[in-house]
C-alpha positions in Angstrom: 51.2 1.8 17.2 50.8 0.1 13.8 53.3 0.6 11.0 50.7 2.2 8.8 50.0 4.9 11.5 53.7 5.6 11.9 54.1 6.0 8.1 51.2 8.5 7.9 52.5 10.5 10.9 55.9 10.8 9.3 54.2 11.8 6.1 52.2 14.5 7.8 55.4 16.0 9.3 57.0 16.1 5.9 54.0 17.5 4.1 53.5 20.2 6.8 56.8 21.7 5.6 56.4 21.0 1.8 52.7 21.3 1.0 50.4 21.9 4.0 47.3 21.4 1.8 48.2 17.7 1.4 48.3 17.2 5.2 44.5 17.0 5.2 44.7 14.4 2.5 47.1 12.2 4.5 44.7 12.3 7.4 41.9 11.2 5.1 44.0 8.3 4.0 44.4 7.4 7.7 40.6 7.2 8.0 40.5 4.9 4.9 43.2 2.7 6.4 41.3 2.4 9.7 38.0 1.4 8.0 39.8 -1.1 5.7 41.8 -2.6 8.5 38.8 -3.0 10.7 37.0 -4.9 8.0 40.2 -7.0 7.1 40.5 -5.5 3.6 44.1 -4.5 4.5 46.6 -6.1 6.8 47.5 -4.0 9.9 50.9 -3.1 8.5 49.4 -2.0 5.1 48.4 1.5 4.2 46.7 3.0 1.2 48.8 6.1 1.7 51.9 4.0 0.8 50.4 3.1 -2.6 50.7 6.5 -4.1 53.6 8.9 -4.8 53.6 11.5 -2.1 57.0 12.7 -3.2 57.3 14.1 -6.8 59.0 11.1 -8.4 60.7 10.9 -11.8 62.0 7.5 -12.9 64.4 7.0 -15.7 64.4 3.5 -17.2 66.0 1.7 -20.2 68.9 -0.3 -21.5 72.3 0.1 -19.9 73.8 1.9 -23.0 71.0 4.3 -23.6 72.6 7.3 -21.9 70.5 7.5 -18.8 73.4 8.4 -16.5 74.7 11.1 -18.8 71.3 12.6 -19.0 71.0 12.6 -15.2 74.4 14.2 -14.7 73.5 17.0 -17.2 70.2 17.6 -15.5 71.9 17.8 -12.0 74.8 19.9 -13.2 77.4 17.6 -11.7 78.7 14.1 -12.3 76.8 11.9 -9.9 76.2 8.7 -11.9 79.0 6.7 -13.6 78.8 6.5 -17.4 80.0 4.1 -20.0 79.1 1.9 -23.0 78.9 -1.2 -20.7 76.7 -1.7 -17.7 78.3 0.4 -14.9 75.7 0.0 -12.2 73.5 -3.0 -11.4 71.3 -1.3 -8.8 68.4 1.1 -8.7 69.8 4.4 -7.6 67.5 6.8 -5.7 68.7 10.4 -5.9 67.6 13.0 -3.5 68.7 16.5 -2.5 71.1 17.2 0.4 72.7 20.5 1.4 76.0 18.7 1.8 78.1 19.5 -1.4 79.7 16.0 -1.2 77.9 13.2 -3.1 77.2 10.4 -0.6 76.1 6.8 -1.4 74.0 5.0 1.2 72.9 1.3 1.1 69.4 0.1 0.1 68.6 -0.5 3.7 68.3 3.3 4.2 65.4 3.2 1.8 63.8 0.0 3.0 63.5 1.0 6.7 62.6 4.7 6.3 58.8 5.3 5.8 59.5 8.8 4.4 60.8 7.2 1.1 58.6 5.4 -1.5 60.6 2.2 -1.0 59.5 1.5 2.6 59.6 -2.3 3.2 60.2 -3.0 -0.5 62.2 -6.0 0.7 58.9 -7.8 1.4 57.9 -7.4 -2.2 61.3 -8.6 -3.3 60.9 -11.7 -1.1 57.5 -12.4 -2.8 59.2 -12.4 -6.1 62.3 -14.3 -5.0 62.2 -16.0 -1.6 65.1 -15.0 0.5 66.2 -12.1 -1.7 64.6 -9.4 0.5 67.5 -9.6 3.0 69.8 -8.7 0.1 68.1 -5.3 -0.4 71.5 -3.6 -0.7 72.1 -5.6 -3.9 69.1 -4.0 -5.5 68.9 -0.4 -4.2 71.1 2.4 -3.2 70.5 6.0 -2.1 72.6 8.9 -3.4 72.5 12.5 -2.0 73.3 15.4 -4.3 73.5 19.2 -3.7 71.7 20.2 -6.9 69.0 22.9 -7.1 67.3 20.9 -9.8 66.8 18.0 -7.4 65.0 20.1 -4.7 61.5 18.9 -4.1 61.7 15.7 -6.1 63.3 12.3 -6.2 65.0 10.8 -9.3 65.4 7.0 -9.8 68.0 5.6 -12.2 67.4 2.0 -13.2 70.1 -0.6 -13.7 71.0 -2.0 -17.1 68.4 -4.8 -17.0 70.8 -7.4 -18.3 71.4 -9.6 -15.2 69.4 -12.8 -15.5 70.0 -13.9 -11.9 68.0 -11.0 -10.4 65.4 -10.6 -13.1 62.3 -11.5 -11.1 63.2 -9.1 -8.2 64.2 -6.4 -10.8 60.8 -6.6 -12.5 59.1 -6.4 -9.1 60.9 -3.2 -8.2 60.4 -1.8 -11.8 56.6 -2.3 -11.5 56.6 -0.6 -8.1 58.6 2.3 -9.5 56.3 2.7 -12.6 53.2 2.6 -10.4 54.3 5.4 -8.0 56.1 7.7 -10.4 54.7 11.0 -11.6 56.9 10.9 -14.7 58.5 7.9 -16.4 61.3 8.5 -18.9 62.0 5.4 -21.0 65.3 5.7 -22.8 66.2 3.9 -26.0 69.6 3.7 -27.7 69.1 5.2 -31.1 72.2 3.3 -32.3 70.3 0.1 -32.0 67.0 0.4 -33.7 66.6 -3.2 -34.5 63.9 -5.1 -32.5 66.4 -7.5 -30.9 67.8 -4.5 -29.0 64.5 -4.3 -27.1 64.6 -7.6 -25.3 63.7 -8.9 -21.9 63.0 -6.2 -19.3 62.9 -3.3 -21.8 60.1 -5.2 -23.7 58.4 -5.6 -20.3 58.6 -1.9 -19.8 57.0 -1.3 -23.1 54.2 -3.7 -22.4 53.5 -2.2 -18.9 53.0 1.2 -20.4 50.2 0.1 -22.8 46.6 1.0 -22.0 47.4 2.5 -18.6 45.1 5.1 -17.2 48.1 7.4 -16.6 49.8 6.8 -19.9 50.4 10.5 -20.3 53.2 10.3 -17.7 55.4 8.2 -20.0 58.0 10.0 -22.1 59.9 8.0 -24.8 63.4 9.2 -25.5 65.8 8.3 -28.4 69.2 9.1 -27.0 72.6 9.1 -28.8 70.8 10.4 -31.9 74.0 12.3 -32.9 75.7 9.0 -33.8 72.9 7.7 -35.9 71.2 10.7 -37.5 72.5 12.3 -40.6 71.1 14.8 -43.0 68.3 12.6 -44.4 68.1 9.7 -41.9 66.8 11.2 -38.7 63.2 10.6 -39.7 64.1 7.0 -40.8 65.7 6.3 -37.4 62.6 7.5 -35.5 60.3 5.6 -37.9 62.3 2.4 -37.3 61.9 2.7 -33.6 58.1 3.5 -33.9 57.8 0.4 -36.0 59.7 -1.8 -33.5 57.4 -0.6 -30.7 54.3 -0.9 -32.7 55.1 -4.6 -33.3 54.7 -5.0 -29.5 51.4 -3.1 -29.4 52.7 0.3 -28.4 52.0 3.2 -30.7 54.3 6.1 -29.8 53.2 9.3 -31.4 56.2 11.3 -30.4 59.9 10.5 -29.6 62.2 13.0 -28.0 65.5 12.8 -29.8 68.5 13.9 -27.8 72.2 13.5 -27.2 74.6 14.7 -24.6 75.4 18.5 -24.9 79.0 17.6 -23.9 79.4 15.5 -27.1 80.9 17.2 -30.2 79.0 16.1 -33.3 81.2 14.4 -35.8 79.7 16.0 -38.9 81.2 18.0 -41.7 77.8 19.5 -42.7 77.4 22.6 -40.5 73.7 22.9 -41.4 73.0 19.3 -40.2 75.1 19.9 -37.1 73.1 23.0 -36.1 69.8 21.3 -36.9 70.6 18.4 -34.7 71.8 20.7 -31.9 68.6 22.8 -32.2 66.4 19.8 -32.0 68.3 18.4 -29.1 68.1 21.7 -27.1 64.4 22.0 -27.8 63.6 18.4 -26.7 65.9 18.6 -23.7 64.2 21.8 -22.6 60.8 20.1 -23.0 61.8 17.1 -21.0 63.3 19.3 -18.2 60.1 21.4 -18.2 58.0 18.2 -17.7 60.4 17.2 -14.9 60.0 20.6 -13.2 56.2 20.3 -13.3 56.0 17.0 -11.3 55.3 18.9 -8.1 52.1 20.3 -9.5 51.1 17.0 -11.1 51.9 15.1 -7.9 49.4 17.2 -5.9 46.6 16.6 -8.4 47.5 12.9 -8.6 47.3 12.5 -4.9 43.9 14.2 -4.6 42.6 12.1 -7.5 43.9 9.0 -5.9 42.2 10.0 -2.6 38.9 10.3 -4.5 39.3 7.0 -6.5 40.6 5.0 -3.5 37.6 6.1 -1.3 35.1 5.3 -4.1 36.8 2.0 -4.7 36.4 1.1 -1.0 32.9 2.5 -0.6 31.3 1.7 -3.9 33.1 -1.6 -4.9 35.1 -3.4 -2.2 32.6 -3.0 0.7 29.4 -3.7 -1.4 31.1 -6.9 -2.8 32.1 -7.9 0.7 28.6 -7.2 2.2 26.9 -9.0 -0.6 29.1 -12.1 -0.1 28.7 -12.0 3.7 24.9 -11.6 3.4 24.7 -14.4 0.9 26.7 -16.7 3.2 24.6 -15.9 6.2 21.2 -16.1 4.5 21.8 -19.4 2.6 23.3 -21.0 5.7 20.5 -19.8 7.9 17.9 -21.0 5.4 19.3 -24.5 5.3 19.8 -24.5 9.1 16.1 -23.6 9.4 15.0 -26.3 7.1 17.1 -28.9 8.9 15.9 -27.7 12.3 12.3 -27.9 11.1 13.0 -31.4 9.7 14.5 -32.5 13.0 11.7 -31.1 15.1 9.2 -32.8 12.8 11.0 -36.1 13.1 11.1 -35.8 16.9 7.4 -35.0 17.0 6.6 -37.9 14.7 8.8 -40.3 16.7 7.2 -39.1 19.9 3.7 -39.6 18.6 4.4 -43.0 17.2 6.7 -44.5 20.0 5.7 -42.4 23.0 9.4 -41.8 24.0 8.4 -38.4 25.3 7.2 -40.1 28.4 10.9 -41.0 29.1 12.9 -38.0 30.3 16.2 -39.8 29.5 15.1 -40.6 26.0 14.0 -37.0 25.5 17.5 -35.7 26.6 19.3 -38.1 24.3 17.0 -37.2 21.4 17.5 -33.5 21.9 21.3 -33.8 22.2 21.4 -36.0 19.1 19.4 -33.4 17.2 21.7 -30.6 18.3 24.7 -32.6 17.3 23.2 -33.3 13.9 22.2 -29.6 13.5 25.7 -28.4 14.5 27.4 -30.8 12.2 25.1 -29.9 9.3 25.7 -26.1 10.0 29.5 -26.6 10.1 29.5 -28.5 6.8 27.0 -26.2 5.0 28.7 -23.0 6.3 32.1 -24.3 5.1 30.7 -25.1 1.7 29.2 -21.6 1.3 32.3 -20.0 2.6 34.4 -21.8 0.0 32.0 -20.7 -2.7 32.0 -17.1 -1.7 35.8 -17.0 -1.3 36.2 -18.1 -4.8 33.6 -15.7 -6.0 35.3 -12.8 -4.2 38.7 -13.8 -5.5 37.3 -13.7 -9.1 35.6 -10.4 -8.5 38.7 -8.9 -7.1 40.6 -9.8 -10.2 37.9 -8.5 -12.5 37.6 -5.2 -10.7 41.3 -4.8 -10.1 40.8 -3.9 -6.5 43.8 -3.1 -4.2 41.7 -4.4 -1.2 41.8 -8.1 -0.2 38.2 -9.3 -0.3 39.0 -12.9 0.6 40.9 -11.8 3.7 38.0 -9.5 4.8 35.5 -12.3 4.2 37.5 -14.7 6.3 37.7 -12.2 9.1 34.0 -11.1 9.0 32.2 -14.4 8.4 32.0 -15.5 12.0 29.4 -16.4 14.7 28.9 -12.8 15.6 27.7 -11.9 12.1 25.6 -15.1 11.9 23.9 -14.3 15.2 23.3 -10.6 14.8 23.5 -9.9 11.1 25.9 -7.0 11.7 29.3 -6.8 10.1 31.9 -5.7 12.6 33.6 -2.5 11.4 30.8 -1.4 9.0 27.9 0.8 9.9 26.0 3.9 8.6 28.3 6.1 10.5 31.4 4.6 8.8 29.6 4.9 5.4 29.0 8.6 6.2 32.7 9.1 7.0 33.7 7.7 3.6 31.1 9.9 1.9 32.6 13.0 3.7 36.1 12.1 2.4 34.8 12.1 -1.2 33.3 15.5 -0.5 36.5 16.8 1.0 38.5 15.6 -2.0 36.4 18.0 -4.2 37.0 20.9 -1.8 40.7 20.2 -1.6 41.0 20.2 -5.5 39.2 23.5 -5.4 41.7 24.9 -3.0 44.6 23.6 -5.1 43.0 25.3 -8.1 42.9 28.5 -6.1 46.7 28.1 -5.5 47.4 27.5 -9.2 44.9 29.6 -11.1 43.0 32.8 -10.9 40.4 32.9 -13.8 38.6 36.0 -12.4 41.8 38.0 -12.2 40.8 39.2 -8.7 43.3 39.9 -6.0 44.1 36.7 -4.0 42.7 38.1 -0.8 39.3 38.7 -2.5 38.8 35.2 -3.8 36.9 32.9 -1.5 36.2 29.2 -1.5 32.7 28.4 -2.7 31.0 26.0 -0.3 30.2 22.7 -1.8 26.5 23.1 -0.8 26.3 26.3 -2.7 27.7 24.6 -5.8 25.1 21.8 -5.5 22.3 24.3 -5.0 23.3 26.3 -8.0 23.6 23.1 -10.1 20.1 22.1 -9.2 
C-alpha cells in the first residue's frame, strides 16, 4: 500500500469522529491522487490530500520578543510555553489537546512519522532546503500536549525566534509550509520596536509572503506589548509607525490588533489612559480569540474549496497541458518519420530502377536493413529533440500557471512507444474525465450540505429541510 493511501485512510478514521461530512471529501482526494499518480503528475508517495489543512490550524509567527508565548499561555489558561525577553525556544512547537493534565513534550520525530499531523515527512522538505538536515528533525520541531478546552479541535503552532542564521533555510522552508496549510496566521510585532530595522530577515520574509495571497484574509497582524509604548496621545502614532514600516515593504495593513498581557500591570498614573488601554486590549483579544474559535468552520469550507480548485486544476489545466504536449510530440515525430520513410522508400525505388539491385536478394536485405537503421536512428534523434522542447515548454507552463502537479515528470512517463503506436495516453480516458467531473459536482453538493449544517435561511425545522438535487438547480437556472 502506498504512503498516500495510508495517509488518506488515517485521515478518514480521524474525520469520521470529528466531521463525517469531510470523509467523502477525503475519498474524492483519493480519486484525484490515483488519477494523478497513474499519469505521473504526482510521485507514488505524494498526495493532494496532504497539501491542505485537514486539522483546524492556527499558526503564531513573529520575532522572539513579541510576546507570542505569553499570548498562547493566556489563551490556553495555563503556562505551557516559556516566556522571556530573549529567545527561549529555537524550535517550532506544535500544541495539541490531550486529556492528560500533565504537559508533555515529544520530539519532532513524532510529527514527522505520523500521517495524522500536518508535518508528515516534513524532514524531506528540510532536506531539500539543507541537505542532511532532515535527519535533525528534532532540532526544528517539537510536539507539546496540553489539557486545555480552548485547544480541543484545533492545533496551534508557535514559531521560534527567527534569529538563528545557521538554520535559516530550513526555518524558512517550514515557515512557508506552515503558512500554506494554516487556517489562521497571527503575525506578532513588538510594539516597543517600531523602527524598520526591527523587522529584518525572516520577519521581513513573513511580510512578503502574505502580500497578494488569495487567502490574505487569514492573516492577523498584532502589535503586542502596547502597554509599554502607548501613552495618552501616542497609541495612534505607534500604530502609524508600524503601518509605515510595513508599507515600505509593500504590505498595506488596514488594521492592527493592539494588545498586551492581561497579567501585566500598566505603569501609568493616568487612570483614564489605563482604562482605555485595557478596554482596547480586552476588545482586541476577544476578537482574536473569536477568530481562533471559528477556524473549525473556516477549515471545512477551505477543504471543500480546495477539493473544487484541485480537481479543476487537474482536469482543466494540468491534463490539457500534458495532453497537448504529448500529442504535439507524437504528431511532429510521426510526421518527420513519415517523410523520412517516404524518402527512403523513394531512394530505394530509384536505386532499384537505375541499378537493378532488386534482382539480388542479398542486396535487397542489406538495403532494407540499412533503411530501418537509418529510420530508427532518425526517429530516436527527432523524438529526443521534440521531447526536450516539450519538457522545457511544460516546465515554463507549470511555473506560469503555478501548478502543484509535475508536468515534466508526467511527460517523461507518458511519452513512450505505447503512446506513439496507439495514440492513447495510459491513465487517461473519457471514463477518467467523467470521474473528475463528478468530483466537481460532488463538491457543490457537499458545500450545500455544509450550508445546511451552518445556516437555515427559511427558518424551517431541520427535519423539514431537504437537499435540493443539483439537476433540479440546473433545470431551474435554465
